[in-house]
N, C-alpha and C positions, 0 to 999 in steps of 0.2 A: 542260728541266724534269727535275729529279731524280725517279727512279722509286721510291725507297725508300718503302715504306709506302703507296703509291698503289694503290687498287683499279682494275684495268684496266677493269672494267665502268663505272666512274664517270668514266673519261677516254677516251672514244671517239676523241679526236683522236690519241692515241698509236698506235692500230691503223691509223687512216687514213694516218698518216705512214709507218708501216712498210710498209703495202701499196703506197703510191705508190713508195717506194724499191725494193721488190721488182719492181714492174712495170717501172721504169726499168732495173733490172739485166737483166731478161728481154729487154727490147728491145735492150740493149747486146750481146746475143749475136749479133745479125744484122749482118754486114758492118761491124763496128766497128773503129776503130783502137786501141781499148783492149786491152791485153794480157790473156790469160786469167788470169795471176797477179793482176793488179790487180782483175779482176772476182771472182776467187775470194776474195780478202781481204775485199772488200766484202760478198759473199754470206755468207761465214762469220761476219762481224760481225753481220749481220742474224739469222742462224740462232742465234747465241749469245744475242742479245738476246731472241729469242722463247723459247728454252728457259729463260732466266732468268725471264721473265714467267710461264711455265707453272709453274715450280717454286717461285717465291718471292712470288707476288702473288695477291690475291683476284680472282675473276671468277665470273660466273654461267655456266650451262651453254651458253648461246648464244655468249657471248664465248669460252668455252673451246674450243668447236668451231671458231670462227673462228681463234683462235690456232694450233690444231693444223693446220688447213689451210694457214695461212701458213707454219708450220714445215715442212710437207710441200713447199711450193714452194721454200723456201730450201734444203732438203735436196736437192731435185731439181737446183737450180742448182749446188750444191756438188758433187754427184755428177758432173754433166756436165762442169763445169770441171776437176775433178780428173782425169777421163778425158782431157780436152784436154791436160792437163799431163803425161800419162803416169803418173799416180799411181793405178793400177788398184785396189790394195788399199784405198786411202782412198776411192775412188769407190764401191766396193762397200759400205763402211761407211755412207756417206751414203745409198745406195739403201736399205739396211736401216733407217736412221733414218727415211727418208721413209715406208716401209711401216708402221713402228710408229706414227708420228704419224697417218697416214691411217686406220689401224685404230682408234686411240683416238678419232678424230673420227667414226667410223662411216661413212666414205665408201668404198664398195667400188670405185667408179670410180677414185678417187685411189690406192687400194691397187693396182689393176690397172696404173695408169700407172707407179708406182714399181717394180712387179714387172717390167714390160717393160724398164726401165732395168737392173734386176738381171740379167735374162736376157741382155742385151747384154754386160754385164760378163763373164758366164760364157763367151760366145762369144769375146770378146777374149782371155780366159785360155786358150782352146783346148779348151773343153769343150762342143761343140755338143749332145751328148746331154742334159746338164743344162739347156741353154737350151730344148730342146724340151719337157722336163718342166715348166719354168716356163711356157712358152707354153700348154701344155694346162691347167695350174692356173689361169692367168689367164682362159682361156675358160670354165672351170667357175665361177669367182667372178662374172664378169659376162658372161652369155651374149650380151647385146646391147651391145657396146661403142660408145662414141661413134665416129663415122666416122673422125676423124683418128687416134685411138688404134688403131682396127682396122686402118687402113692400115699403121701402124707395126708392129703385131703380125704381120700377114701377111708383111711384108717381113723381119722378124727370123726368122720361121719359114723363109722361103725361104733366108736366109743359112745357117741351121743345116743345112738339108737339103742345100744345095750343099756345105757342108763335109763332110758325111757321104757325098757322092758320089751322092745320089739326085736327079739333075737333073730327072727327070720330075716328081716331087713338088714340087721347088723351083720349077719353072716354073708349076705349078698354083697354088702359093701366091702367086707374083707376079701371076698372072691375077686371083686374088681381091683382091689389093691394088689392081689397076687398076680393077676393077669397083666396089670400095668407094669409091675415090677419086672416081669419077664421081658418086656420091650424097652426097659429103661435105658439100656446101653445105646440103643439106636436114637434116643431122643434126649440125651442128657444136656442140661443147660446149667452148669455150675454157677454161672453168674446170677441166674434168677432163682435157682433152687436154694435160697438162703436157709430154709428151715429143713432141708432134706439132705444135709451133709451125711455121707456114709449110709444112705438108705440101701439096705441089701437084705438078703434072706434072714439074717440074724436080727434085723430091725423089726420085722413083723411080729405082732403079738400072737398069743394063743387065742383061740375062740373065746368069746366072753362067757362068763358064768351065768347063773340064773338071775332073774330079776332081783334087784336089791343088793346084789354083790358089788363089790368095788373092783373096778378093772381100769387100771391106768393105761395099759398098753404101752407102746413104744414112745420114746422120746429120742432126740438126737443123741448120738453116742457121747454123752457127757458124763464122765465118771469122776467128777470132782467132788461129789457130795452124795450122801444117801438120798437127798431129794431127787437126784437124777436117775435113780435106779429104774431100769426098764420093767421091773416087777413090783415096784412099790405101789401100794394102793393109793388111790386119790384121797387127798385130805379134804376135810370140810372147808368151807369158806373161811379164810383167816380174817382176823380183824385188821383194820387199816393200821399202818405204822404210826 
């Protein structure tokens, strides 16, 4: 169906189709034979479609919020897959795009989710202090995070502290992740836990090694590339594309 001149609010089937495709792409991140590049191209196409709908078509406030949250999800997909492909600068740009879309939608939980992704990009770039600053900002934005996202955040905090050589604080952060994981089932919010898909006992990392060692810890269960291995060491800051 051509989209030119169509009111998105008057054509709910358009959004339903986009949402179904996004869900399919999110599921493809898990133990899939599809390459990360193929997934990225598909996710980018959905993101471009959504941004086009947001900027060039009519919609009511409810539909606008739905479009923005869908755009947040596609930005999160593009951010993660760009990281899988080693495109860290591009991944950070998508994380920022997700934050902007979630902010415009008025969803603090989605903002926190995308900020967690941005924090990890800073860790990959070799700046654990910036990552900790983002972690503290996220905790201020949403004092009571969804359990899956809270597990992710505590683990990211542990990673940053390990990189800074504070193993005692890092272990305490991992303990918080473990205790939060135990309560996850009672407080699951899949709609907001964009970066904590399939967070479970297998997701948590081993305790960090000594200062100076590389410790990537867990990522989402994305097995499309060696970049996504849960045991792969963190790489140094890559050059811009």
